C-alpha positions as CSV (number, residue, x, y, z in Angstrom):
1,M,-40.5,24.0,-23.9
2,R,-40.1,21.8,-26.8
3,S,-37.8,24.4,-28.5
4,T,-35.5,24.4,-25.5
5,A,-35.2,20.6,-25.6
6,V,-34.2,20.8,-29.3
7,I,-31.7,23.5,-28.7
8,I,-30.1,21.4,-25.8
9,A,-30.0,18.3,-28.1
10,L,-28.3,20.4,-30.8
11,L,-25.9,21.6,-28.3
12,F,-25.0,18.1,-27.2
13,A,-24.7,17.0,-30.8
14,V,-22.3,19.9,-31.5
15,M,-20.3,19.1,-28.3
16,A,-20.0,15.4,-29.3
17,A,-18.6,16.4,-32.8
18,Q,-15.6,18.2,-31.4
19,A,-13.5,17.7,-28.3
20,Q,-14.1,20.3,-25.8
21,L,-13.9,21.6,-22.3
22,L,-17.5,21.7,-20.8
23,P,-18.6,24.7,-18.7
24,Q,-19.4,23.7,-15.1
25,T,-23.1,24.1,-15.6
26,A,-23.1,21.5,-18.5
27,L,-20.7,19.2,-16.8
28,D,-23.0,19.1,-13.8
29,T,-25.9,17.9,-16.0
30,V,-24.4,15.5,-18.4
31,R,-25.0,11.8,-18.2
32,T,-22.6,9.8,-15.8
33,F,-21.6,6.5,-17.4
34,H,-21.1,3.7,-14.9
35,S,-20.0,1.0,-17.4
36,L,-17.0,1.3,-19.5
37,E,-18.4,-0.9,-22.0
38,R,-21.4,1.4,-22.6
39,A,-19.2,4.4,-22.7
40,L,-17.1,2.9,-25.3
41,Q,-20.1,2.5,-27.5
42,H,-20.1,6.3,-28.1
43,P,-16.7,7.3,-26.8
44,D,-16.9,10.9,-28.2
45,S,-20.1,11.6,-26.2
46,V,-18.7,10.5,-22.8
47,Y,-17.8,13.5,-20.5
48,R,-18.3,11.9,-17.1
49,L,-17.4,8.4,-16.1
50,D,-17.8,6.7,-12.7
51,L,-15.8,3.5,-12.2
52,S,-15.7,3.5,-8.4
53,H,-16.2,0.2,-6.5
54,K,-14.9,-1.9,-9.3
55,K,-12.0,-3.5,-7.6
56,L,-9.5,-2.2,-10.2
57,K,-5.9,-2.7,-9.7
58,Q,-5.0,-0.8,-12.9
59,V,-6.7,1.9,-14.8
60,P,-8.3,0.3,-17.9
61,E,-6.4,1.5,-21.0
62,E,-9.7,1.7,-23.0
63,I,-10.4,5.1,-21.0
64,R,-7.7,6.4,-23.4
65,R,-10.4,6.4,-26.1
66,L,-12.6,8.8,-24.2
67,K,-10.9,12.0,-25.4
68,N,-13.7,14.3,-24.1
69,L,-13.7,13.0,-20.6
70,N,-14.1,16.0,-18.2
71,A,-14.8,14.0,-15.0
72,L,-13.6,10.6,-13.8
73,D,-14.2,8.8,-10.5
74,L,-12.0,5.9,-9.6
75,G,-12.8,5.9,-5.9
76,R,-12.8,2.8,-3.8
77,N,-10.5,0.7,-5.9
78,K,-7.1,-0.8,-5.4
79,L,-5.0,1.5,-7.5
80,R,-1.4,2.4,-6.7
81,D,-0.5,4.7,-9.7
82,L,-2.0,6.3,-12.8
83,P,-0.5,5.4,-16.2
84,G,1.3,8.0,-18.1
85,W,-1.1,8.0,-21.0
86,M,-3.7,9.6,-18.8
87,N,-2.1,13.0,-19.4
88,E,-3.8,12.7,-22.8
89,L,-7.1,13.3,-21.1
90,R,-6.5,17.0,-21.4
91,Y,-10.1,18.2,-20.6
92,M,-10.1,16.6,-17.1
93,Q,-11.7,19.0,-14.6
94,E,-12.8,16.7,-11.8
95,F,-10.8,13.6,-10.7
96,S,-11.7,11.5,-7.7
97,A,-9.6,8.5,-6.5
98,G,-10.3,8.4,-2.8
99,R,-9.9,5.1,-0.8
100,N,-7.2,3.5,-3.1
101,K,-3.5,2.8,-2.4
102,F,-1.7,5.8,-3.7
103,T,1.5,6.7,-1.7
104,Q,2.1,9.8,-3.9
105,I,0.1,12.0,-6.2
106,P,0.8,10.8,-9.7
107,N,2.7,13.2,-12.0
108,T,-0.1,12.8,-14.4
109,V,-2.4,14.9,-12.2
110,C,-0.1,17.9,-12.7
111,Q,-0.5,17.7,-16.4
112,W,-4.3,18.4,-16.2
113,K,-4.2,22.1,-16.6
114,H,-8.0,22.6,-16.4
115,L,-8.3,20.4,-13.1
116,K,-10.8,22.2,-10.7
117,R,-11.6,19.4,-8.3
118,L,-9.2,16.7,-7.0
119,D,-10.3,14.2,-4.4
120,L,-7.6,11.8,-3.1
121,H,-8.9,11.2,0.5
122,Q,-8.1,8.1,2.4
123,N,-4.9,6.9,0.4
124,H,-1.4,6.8,1.9
125,I,0.0,9.9,0.2
126,E,3.2,11.0,2.0
127,G,3.7,14.4,0.3
128,L,2.7,16.8,-2.4
129,P,4.8,17.1,-5.5
130,A,6.2,20.7,-6.4
131,C,4.3,20.4,-9.7
132,M,1.0,20.8,-7.9
133,G,1.7,24.5,-8.0
134,N,1.0,24.4,-11.8
135,L,-2.7,23.7,-11.2
136,K,-3.8,27.3,-11.7
137,E,-7.4,26.4,-12.0
138,L,-7.7,24.0,-9.0
139,F,-10.6,25.0,-6.8
140,S,-11.1,22.2,-4.4
141,L,-8.5,19.7,-3.1
142,D,-9.6,16.8,-0.7
143,L,-6.7,15.0,1.0
144,W,-8.2,14.1,4.3
145,S,-6.8,11.0,6.0
146,N,-3.4,10.6,4.2
147,D,0.1,10.4,5.6
148,L,1.2,13.8,4.5
149,G,4.3,15.4,5.8
150,E,5.5,18.8,4.8
151,F,4.2,20.8,1.8
152,P,6.4,22.3,-0.8
153,D,6.4,26.1,-1.1
154,E,5.3,25.7,-4.8
155,I,1.7,24.9,-3.7
156,S,1.2,28.6,-3.3
157,G,0.9,28.7,-7.0
158,M,-2.6,27.1,-6.9
159,K,-4.1,30.6,-7.2
160,A,-7.7,29.4,-7.7
161,L,-7.8,27.1,-4.7
162,R,-10.4,27.9,-2.2
163,F,-11.1,24.6,-0.2
164,L,-8.5,22.2,1.1
165,D,-9.4,19.3,3.4
166,L,-6.5,18.1,5.5
167,R,-8.3,16.6,8.4
168,V,-7.3,13.3,10.1
169,I,-3.6,14.3,9.4
170,Q,-1.3,15.3,12.2
171,F,0.6,18.5,11.6
172,S,2.5,20.6,14.2
173,D,1.2,24.1,15.0
174,K,4.3,25.4,13.1
175,E,3.4,23.4,10.0
176,I,-0.2,24.4,10.2
177,D,0.9,28.1,10.3
178,R,3.2,27.6,7.3
179,I,0.6,25.9,5.1
180,S,-2.0,28.6,6.0
181,N,0.5,31.3,5.1
182,L,1.2,29.7,1.7
183,L,-2.5,29.6,1.0
184,P,-4.0,32.7,2.5
185,S,-7.1,32.7,0.4
186,V,-8.0,29.1,1.1
187,K,-10.4,27.6,3.6
188,I,-8.4,24.9,5.1
189,F,-9.9,22.2,7.3
190,F,-7.3,20.8,9.8
191,S,-7.7,18.4,12.7
192,Q,-6.6,19.7,16.1
193,P,-2.8,19.3,16.6
194,C,-2.0,16.3,18.9
195,N,-0.7,17.1,22.3
196,C,-0.5,13.4,23.2
197,G,3.0,13.3,24.6
198,E,2.8,16.5,26.4
């Protein structure tokens, strides 16, 4: 038992010494920092950061120092956009920014080629950028309760996608069929089409 603890400690020491993309099992078990100040005390050892419920109107530029960041939660803030420098966080696998004030998906998101989970529920997003099709490792996309219109054909490029939440968004039957055909291997959650005026 003790030797296992030593091996795990050595593994984390090695990971801290070099920037790296964590395997999912390791990412699920690393410490989550809830304070940016504490995270900055050992920036190379921070893989998961939760800054939800902080009333942020801008993303703190200090996050830029967390080069090994694999998961970031900025949910329940007042953000409208992401700064361009965030594309430097090249190991990002999980990004959550639900319940903010985004009207579009920031282009920065499309630069995170290892992104596996993206949660932008309850924003005011009006459409998906074509560059979303470049997210070849994206597994789960949560967009429920946004203002989405049509989806670009390029989203069919998200070959790893398996779960897509589009509830509380009104689509016509035709658009539901179109989205389903673009993503035939994906479990898509739709709300029932509205027949209010019929």
